[in-house]
C-alpha positions, 0 to 999 in steps of 0.5 A: 308851696303856697302860703294857703297849703302851708296853713292847710297842712299845718291846720290839718296836723293840728286837728288831726291830733286833736280829733285824735284826744277827744275820741280816745277821751269818748272811748271811741274804738279804732275806727271811731279814733280814725273818723273822729280824727278825720272829721276834726281835721278835714270837716272845715276844709270841705265845708269851706271849699264847698261853699267857695265852689271849689273841689275839697282840696281832701278829695283832690290830693292825698296829702290830707289823708296820709296827714291824718293817718300819720298822726293817728298812727303816731300818737298811738305808737308814742301813747300820747293818750296816756297823759293825764287829763290830755284834754287840759294838757299843754300839747292839746291846747296849743295842737288845737290852737295851731289848728284853729288859727290855721284854718281861719287863715285859710277860710279867709284867704279862700273867701277873698279869692272867691271874691266874697265880702266881709261877712262872707270872709269872716263866716268862711274863716270861722266854718273853717276853723270850727266846722270839723269839730262842730261836726265831730261833736254832733256825731258824738252827741256833744254840744258843739265846743265852739259854742260853749268854750271859753274864747274860741270861736271869737279868736277865729273871727278876729283873725278873718277880720285881720286877713280882710284888712290886710287884703284891703290894703294889699298887704297879704304876704307871707311874713304878715300872715306869720304875724297874724298866725302868732297873734291868734295863737297868742291871743287864744293861748292867753285867753285860754289861761286867763279864763276869758269867756263870752258872757251868758245871757241868764 
């Protein structure tokens, strides 16, 4: 299994859980919760592959669908939605962060493989990381989370830039990607709990 596939799986599982929590919070029915999870987990990857002129991974392999279904079913069985203030809970923040960083990595790696320049690589990393949640938020009539949230989309951009630099010096390896992943997760969590935000124009 390649580094790209491992990161994709990690991101799908994490974002499926994130989508589940949002669906429950918005009081969607069971179908709506499944759709919120599917869109959050797979929307960014589908967007990524379409831009890179690849057949979407979610459409050619059954594994992504199985992963999302298993996450939602297990979340229902273990009643994860019963957690008080679950969108502020550690499990939600950490799972969402894992998805964000994992998909930023896969997006930038696909961009490199497609021969994109630095702008294309960074944008693809960002779109992969936030595309699914943006589609989900638009469908439930919310402003996309990454546009109004704390230090979120910025982390995806930083992670994509790091992957670009590693590739520039021919240093893309499993070990270095794990280091980038750990750094990205730590940066996002540190920024979240410190309340970092980009300035607004007033």
